[in-house]
N, CA, C and O atoms as CSV, one atom per row, in Angstrom:
chain,resi,resn,atom,element,x,y,z
A,1,UNK,N,N,-21.431,-13.711,25.649
A,1,UNK,CA,C,-21.138,-12.829,24.534
A,1,UNK,C,C,-22.304,-11.858,24.367
A,1,UNK,O,O,-23.468,-12.235,24.504
A,2,UNK,N,N,-21.982,-10.640,24.079
A,2,UNK,CA,C,-22.970,-9.588,23.889
A,2,UNK,C,C,-23.027,-9.210,22.422
A,2,UNK,O,O,-21.988,-9.030,21.787
A,3,UNK,N,N,-24.204,-9.090,21.888
A,3,UNK,CA,C,-24.365,-8.695,20.480
A,3,UNK,C,C,-24.663,-7.202,20.429
A,3,UNK,O,O,-25.577,-6.702,21.085
A,4,UNK,N,N,-23.856,-6.506,19.625
A,4,UNK,CA,C,-23.994,-5.051,19.482
A,4,UNK,C,C,-24.051,-4.728,17.996
A,4,UNK,O,O,-23.330,-5.331,17.201
A,5,UNK,N,N,-24.891,-3.794,17.622
A,5,UNK,CA,C,-25.007,-3.393,16.225
A,5,UNK,C,C,-23.705,-2.806,15.693
A,5,UNK,O,O,-22.970,-2.141,16.423
A,6,UNK,N,N,-23.431,-3.051,14.439
A,6,UNK,CA,C,-22.205,-2.572,13.799
A,6,UNK,C,C,-22.093,-1.058,13.905
A,6,UNK,O,O,-20.992,-0.531,14.067
A,7,UNK,N,N,-23.201,-0.360,13.817
A,7,UNK,CA,C,-23.167,1.103,13.861
A,7,UNK,C,C,-22.635,1.634,15.195
A,7,UNK,O,O,-22.261,2.804,15.282
A,8,UNK,N,N,-22.595,0.792,16.237
A,8,UNK,CA,C,-22.103,1.209,17.546
A,8,UNK,C,C,-20.623,0.891,17.773
A,8,UNK,O,O,-20.049,1.319,18.774
A,9,UNK,N,N,-20.003,0.150,16.862
A,9,UNK,CA,C,-18.592,-0.209,17.045
A,9,UNK,C,C,-17.731,1.045,17.172
A,9,UNK,O,O,-17.859,1.991,16.395
A,10,UNK,N,N,-16.862,1.026,18.161
A,10,UNK,CA,C,-15.968,2.146,18.404
A,10,UNK,C,C,-16.558,3.213,19.312
A,10,UNK,O,O,-15.852,4.132,19.726
A,11,UNK,N,N,-17.828,3.105,19.622
A,11,UNK,CA,C,-18.485,4.097,20.475
A,11,UNK,C,C,-18.609,3.580,21.901
A,11,UNK,O,O,-18.526,2.377,22.151
A,12,UNK,N,N,-18.807,4.492,22.815
A,12,UNK,CA,C,-19.031,4.114,24.213
A,12,UNK,C,C,-20.507,3.753,24.354
A,12,UNK,O,O,-21.385,4.531,23.981
A,13,UNK,N,N,-20.768,2.563,24.896
A,13,UNK,CA,C,-22.133,2.083,25.098
A,13,UNK,C,C,-22.316,1.695,26.566
A,13,UNK,O,O,-21.349,1.491,27.299
A,14,UNK,N,N,-23.576,1.599,26.970
A,14,UNK,CA,C,-23.884,1.298,28.364
A,14,UNK,C,C,-24.872,0.142,28.442
A,14,UNK,O,O,-25.810,0.052,27.651
A,15,UNK,N,N,-24.645,-0.735,29.404
A,15,UNK,CA,C,-25.523,-1.889,29.638
A,15,UNK,C,C,-26.865,-1.398,30.177
A,15,UNK,O,O,-26.914,-0.595,31.108
A,16,UNK,N,N,-27.949,-1.889,29.583
A,16,UNK,CA,C,-29.288,-1.490,30.030
A,16,UNK,C,C,-29.646,-2.098,31.383
A,16,UNK,O,O,-30.554,-1.619,32.061
A,17,UNK,N,N,-28.934,-3.152,31.773
A,17,UNK,CA,C,-29.265,-3.833,33.024
A,17,UNK,C,C,-28.475,-3.284,34.206
A,17,UNK,O,O,-29.056,-2.967,35.244
A,18,UNK,N,N,-27.156,-3.170,34.060
A,18,UNK,CA,C,-26.338,-2.741,35.204
A,18,UNK,C,C,-25.834,-1.304,35.077
A,18,UNK,O,O,-25.339,-0.737,36.052
A,19,UNK,N,N,-25.953,-0.707,33.884
A,19,UNK,CA,C,-25.511,0.672,33.687
A,19,UNK,C,C,-24.015,0.802,33.432
A,19,UNK,O,O,-23.499,1.909,33.276
A,20,UNK,N,N,-23.319,-0.339,33.391
A,20,UNK,CA,C,-21.879,-0.298,33.138
A,20,UNK,C,C,-21.576,0.166,31.719
A,20,UNK,O,O,-22.271,-0.205,30.773
A,21,UNK,N,N,-20.534,0.980,31.580
A,21,UNK,CA,C,-20.164,1.501,30.269
A,21,UNK,C,C,-18.890,0.859,29.748
A,21,UNK,O,O,-18.012,0.479,30.523
A,22,UNK,N,N,-18.795,0.741,28.438
A,22,UNK,CA,C,-17.603,0.187,27.794
A,22,UNK,C,C,-17.594,0.618,26.333
A,22,UNK,O,O,-18.608,1.068,25.799
A,23,UNK,N,N,-16.433,0.474,25.693
A,23,UNK,CA,C,-16.316,0.792,24.275
A,23,UNK,C,C,-16.648,-0.464,23.479
A,23,UNK,O,O,-16.081,-1.529,23.722
A,24,UNK,N,N,-17.569,-0.332,22.529
A,24,UNK,CA,C,-17.985,-1.468,21.706
A,24,UNK,C,C,-16.882,-1.793,20.705
A,24,UNK,O,O,-16.489,-0.946,19.903
A,25,UNK,N,N,-16.391,-3.018,20.759
A,25,UNK,CA,C,-15.336,-3.455,19.844
A,25,UNK,C,C,-15.664,-4.839,19.303
A,25,UNK,O,O,-16.570,-5.517,19.787
A,26,UNK,N,N,-14.917,-5.234,18.303
A,26,UNK,CA,C,-15.048,-6.573,17.733
A,26,UNK,C,C,-13.677,-7.225,17.828
A,26,UNK,O,O,-12.737,-6.787,17.165
A,27,UNK,N,N,-13.552,-8.262,18.643
A,27,UNK,CA,C,-12.257,-8.915,18.859
A,27,UNK,C,C,-11.653,-9.441,17.569
A,27,UNK,O,O,-10.431,-9.442,17.420
A,28,UNK,N,N,-12.469,-9.881,16.646
A,28,UNK,CA,C,-11.919,-10.415,15.395
A,28,UNK,C,C,-11.238,-9.320,14.592
A,28,UNK,O,O,-10.271,-9.590,13.880
A,29,UNK,N,N,-11.725,-8.086,14.694
A,29,UNK,CA,C,-11.074,-6.980,13.992
A,29,UNK,C,C,-9.793,-6.556,14.696
A,29,UNK,O,O,-8.834,-6.150,14.041
A,30,UNK,N,N,-9.765,-6.643,16.014
A,30,UNK,CA,C,-8.593,-6.245,16.780
A,30,UNK,C,C,-7.399,-7.148,16.510
A,30,UNK,O,O,-6.258,-6.690,16.574
A,31,UNK,N,N,-7.633,-8.408,16.212
A,31,UNK,CA,C,-6.538,-9.342,15.958
A,31,UNK,C,C,-5.796,-9.008,14.673
A,31,UNK,O,O,-4.623,-9.354,14.533
A,32,UNK,N,N,-6.447,-8.353,13.746
A,32,UNK,CA,C,-5.845,-8.038,12.453
A,32,UNK,C,C,-5.357,-6.602,12.365
A,32,UNK,O,O,-5.373,-6.013,11.284
A,33,UNK,N,N,-4.924,-6.030,13.475
A,33,UNK,CA,C,-4.472,-4.644,13.468
A,33,UNK,C,C,-3.184,-4.445,12.685
A,33,UNK,O,O,-2.943,-3.345,12.188
A,34,UNK,N,N,-2.353,-5.463,12.558
A,34,UNK,CA,C,-1.095,-5.321,11.823
A,34,UNK,C,C,-1.318,-4.862,10.401
A,34,UNK,O,O,-0.770,-3.832,10.008
A,35,UNK,N,N,-2.101,-5.581,9.610
A,35,UNK,CA,C,-2.359,-5.143,8.237
A,35,UNK,C,C,-3.092,-3.807,8.173
A,35,UNK,O,O,-2.834,-2.995,7.285
A,36,UNK,N,N,-4.002,-3.582,9.113
A,36,UNK,CA,C,-4.736,-2.329,9.130
A,36,UNK,C,C,-3.781,-1.167,9.411
A,36,UNK,O,O,-3.852,-0.128,8.755
A,37,UNK,N,N,-2.900,-1.344,10.376
A,37,UNK,CA,C,-1.927,-0.286,10.711
A,37,UNK,C,C,-0.984,-0.043,9.540
A,37,UNK,O,O,-0.613,1.100,9.273
A,38,UNK,N,N,-0.593,-1.102,8.839
A,38,UNK,CA,C,0.286,-0.936,7.676
A,38,UNK,C,C,-0.415,-0.121,6.598
A,38,UNK,O,O,0.204,0.738,5.970
A,39,UNK,N,N,-1.696,-0.380,6.379
A,39,UNK,CA,C,-2.454,0.377,5.380
A,39,UNK,C,C,-2.594,1.838,5.804
A,39,UNK,O,O,-2.478,2.740,4.975
A,40,UNK,N,N,-2.843,2.070,7.086
A,40,UNK,CA,C,-2.926,3.445,7.587
A,40,UNK,C,C,-1.613,4.182,7.366
A,40,UNK,O,O,-1.611,5.352,6.982
A,41,UNK,N,N,-0.499,3.502,7.606
A,41,UNK,CA,C,0.818,4.118,7.429
A,41,UNK,C,C,1.050,4.477,5.961
A,41,UNK,O,O,1.582,5.545,5.658
A,42,UNK,N,N,0.653,3.590,5.055
A,42,UNK,CA,C,0.787,3.868,3.619
A,42,UNK,C,C,-0.031,5.101,3.253
A,42,UNK,O,O,0.441,5.965,2.514
A,43,UNK,N,N,-1.250,5.181,3.765
A,43,UNK,CA,C,-2.103,6.330,3.478
A,43,UNK,C,C,-1.520,7.616,4.063
A,43,UNK,O,O,-1.532,8.656,3.405
A,44,UNK,N,N,-1.015,7.552,5.282
A,44,UNK,CA,C,-0.402,8.730,5.900
A,44,UNK,C,C,0.803,9.205,5.093
A,44,UNK,O,O,0.978,10.406,4.889
A,45,UNK,N,N,1.629,8.276,4.636
A,45,UNK,CA,C,2.786,8.645,3.830
A,45,UNK,C,C,2.362,9.292,2.521
A,45,UNK,O,O,2.975,10.264,2.078
A,46,UNK,N,N,1.319,8.758,1.902
A,46,UNK,CA,C,0.838,9.319,0.638
A,46,UNK,C,C,0.299,10.733,0.852
A,46,UNK,O,O,0.545,11.628,0.043
A,47,UNK,N,N,-0.430,10.925,1.933
A,47,UNK,CA,C,-0.960,12.249,2.245
A,47,UNK,C,C,0.175,13.241,2.448
A,47,UNK,O,O,0.116,14.365,1.950
A,48,UNK,N,N,1.208,12.832,3.176
A,48,UNK,CA,C,2.357,13.713,3.404
A,48,UNK,C,C,3.029,14.093,2.089
A,48,UNK,O,O,3.381,15.256,1.887
A,49,UNK,N,N,3.210,13.126,1.193
A,49,UNK,CA,C,3.826,13.421,-0.110
A,49,UNK,C,C,2.970,14.389,-0.913
A,49,UNK,O,O,3.489,15.312,-1.541
A,50,UNK,N,N,1.648,14.176,-0.894
A,50,UNK,CA,C,0.746,15.072,-1.625
A,50,UNK,C,C,0.786,16.484,-1.052
A,50,UNK,O,O,0.769,17.456,-1.807
A,51,UNK,N,N,0.838,16.609,0.262
A,51,UNK,CA,C,0.924,17.927,0.886
A,51,UNK,C,C,2.239,18.617,0.539
A,51,UNK,O,O,2.260,19.823,0.295
A,52,UNK,N,N,3.330,17.864,0.516
A,52,UNK,CA,C,4.621,18.436,0.140
A,52,UNK,C,C,4.602,18.923,-1.302
A,52,UNK,O,O,5.101,20.007,-1.605
A,53,UNK,N,N,4.017,18.109,-2.201
A,53,UNK,CA,C,3.934,18.509,-3.613
A,53,UNK,C,C,3.063,19.751,-3.778
A,53,UNK,O,O,3.381,20.633,-4.575
A,54,UNK,N,N,1.961,19.820,-3.023
A,54,UNK,CA,C,1.081,20.984,-3.107
A,54,UNK,C,C,1.800,22.233,-2.613
A,54,UNK,O,O,1.700,23.292,-3.234
A,55,UNK,N,N,2.518,22.119,-1.508
A,55,UNK,CA,C,3.260,23.265,-0.982
A,55,UNK,C,C,4.328,23.715,-1.974
A,55,UNK,O,O,4.540,24.912,-2.164
A,56,UNK,N,N,4.990,22.768,-2.596
A,56,UNK,CA,C,6.014,23.091,-3.595
A,56,UNK,C,C,5.384,23.792,-4.798
A,56,UNK,O,O,5.927,24.776,-5.300
A,57,UNK,N,N,4.248,23.291,-5.258
A,57,UNK,CA,C,3.568,23.895,-6.408
A,57,UNK,C,C,3.116,25.313,-6.082
A,57,UNK,O,O,3.230,26.205,-6.922
A,58,UNK,N,N,2.604,25.532,-4.875
A,58,UNK,CA,C,2.186,26.872,-4.470
A,58,UNK,C,C,3.391,27.797,-4.410
A,58,UNK,O,O,3.333,28.937,-4.870
A,59,UNK,N,N,4.482,27.302,-3.840
A,59,UNK,CA,C,5.702,28.101,-3.771
A,59,UNK,C,C,6.209,28.481,-5.156
A,59,UNK,O,O,6.621,29.619,-5.381
A,60,UNK,N,N,6.177,27.527,-6.084
A,60,UNK,CA,C,6.620,27.804,-7.451
A,60,UNK,C,C,5.706,28.810,-8.132
A,60,UNK,O,O,6.187,29.681,-8.857
A,61,UNK,N,N,4.405,28.711,-7.918
A,61,UNK,CA,C,3.483,29.641,-8.565
A,61,UNK,C,C,3.649,31.043,-8.009
A,61,UNK,O,O,3.484,32.021,-8.738
A,62,UNK,N,N,3.976,31.156,-6.723
A,62,UNK,CA,C,4.206,32.476,-6.139
A,62,UNK,C,C,5.477,33.102,-6.701
A,62,UNK,O,O,5.527,34.316,-6.902
A,63,UNK,N,N,6.504,32.298,-6.955
A,63,UNK,CA,C,7.751,32.805,-7.539
A,63,UNK,C,C,7.506,33.326,-8.946
A,63,UNK,O,O,8.106,34.324,-9.346
A,64,UNK,N,N,6.650,32.678,-9.691
A,64,UNK,CA,C,6.346,33.082,-11.063
A,64,UNK,C,C,5.526,34.369,-11.061
A,64,UNK,O,O,5.724,35.220,-11.928
A,65,UNK,N,N,4.615,34.527,-10.113
A,65,UNK,CA,C,3.746,35.699,-10.068
A,65,UNK,C,C,4.467,36.951,-9.613
A,65,UNK,O,O,4.080,38.042,-10.032
A,66,UNK,N,N,5.482,36.861,-8.789
A,66,UNK,CA,C,6.165,38.026,-8.243
A,66,UNK,C,C,6.794,38.909,-9.316
A,66,UNK,O,O,6.600,40.123,-9.260
A,67,UNK,N,N,7.536,38.379,-10.292
A,67,UNK,CA,C,8.111,39.267,-11.308
A,67,UNK,C,C,7.031,39.997,-12.106
A,67,UNK,O,O,7.235,41.151,-12.485
A,68,UNK,N,N,5.908,39.369,-12.368
A,68,UNK,CA,C,4.830,40.019,-13.102
A,68,UNK,C,C,4.278,41.185,-12.302
A,68,UNK,O,O,3.986,42.233,-12.879
A,69,UNK,N,N,4.129,41.040,-11.011
A,69,UNK,CA,C,3.632,42.117,-10.162
A,69,UNK,C,C,4.614,43.278,-10.161
A,69,UNK,O,O,4.198,44.436,-10.194
A,70,UNK,N,N,5.925,42.986,-10.123
A,70,UNK,CA,C,6.935,44.029,-10.129
A,70,UNK,C,C,6.892,44.816,-11.439
A,70,UNK,O,O,7.038,46.039,-11.431
A,71,UNK,N,N,6.691,44.118,-12.574
A,71,UNK,CA,C,6.618,44.782,-13.858
A,71,UNK,C,C,5.430,45.715,-13.925
A,71,UNK,O,O,5.533,46.813,-14.471
A,72,UNK,N,N,4.306,45.295,-13.380
A,72,UNK,CA,C,3.092,46.114,-13.382
A,72,UNK,C,C,3.305,47.364,-12.546
A,72,UNK,O,O,2.913,48.455,-12.960
A,73,UNK,N,N,3.919,47.228,-11.377
A,73,UNK,CA,C,4.138,48.394,-10.507
A,73,UNK,C,C,5.121,49.353,-11.137
A,73,UNK,O,O,4.988,50.561,-10.942
A,74,UNK,N,N,6.104,48.875,-11.885
A,74,UNK,CA,C,7.064,49.762,-12.557
A,74,UNK,C,C,6.401,50.517,-13.688
A,74,UNK,O,O,6.743,51.670,-13.948
A,75,UNK,N,N,5.452,49.880,-14.369
A,75,UNK,CA,C,4.759,50.528,-15.487
A,75,UNK,C,C,3.860,51.657,-14.992
A,75,UNK,O,O,3.700,52.660,-15.686
A,76,UNK,N,N,3.280,51.516,-13.823
A,76,UNK,CA,C,2.380,52.542,-13.310
A,76,UNK,C,C,3.134,53.735,-12.750
A,76,UNK,O,O,2.549,54.807,-12.591
A,77,UNK,N,N,4.421,53.578,-12.445
A,77,UNK,CA,C,5.210,54.678,-11.870
A,77,UNK,C,C,5.647,55.622,-12.908
A,77,UNK,O,O,6.321,56.607,-12.603
């Protein structure tokens, strides 16, 4: 077993003796990917909903601003 600092997990590391390279991982964390993936999916879904709401809010604000701009241009003519 090789001991690697936590700060190196997920990074490519190289053996000081043979020069071989590999990605530093923790097998105990890999076994629990199911719950981790489920949490990632929940977060991704929440982000998508927030982006949709933001786009909708921007669209609504643009619809409200357009009539005001038209009124201003008519007044200047």
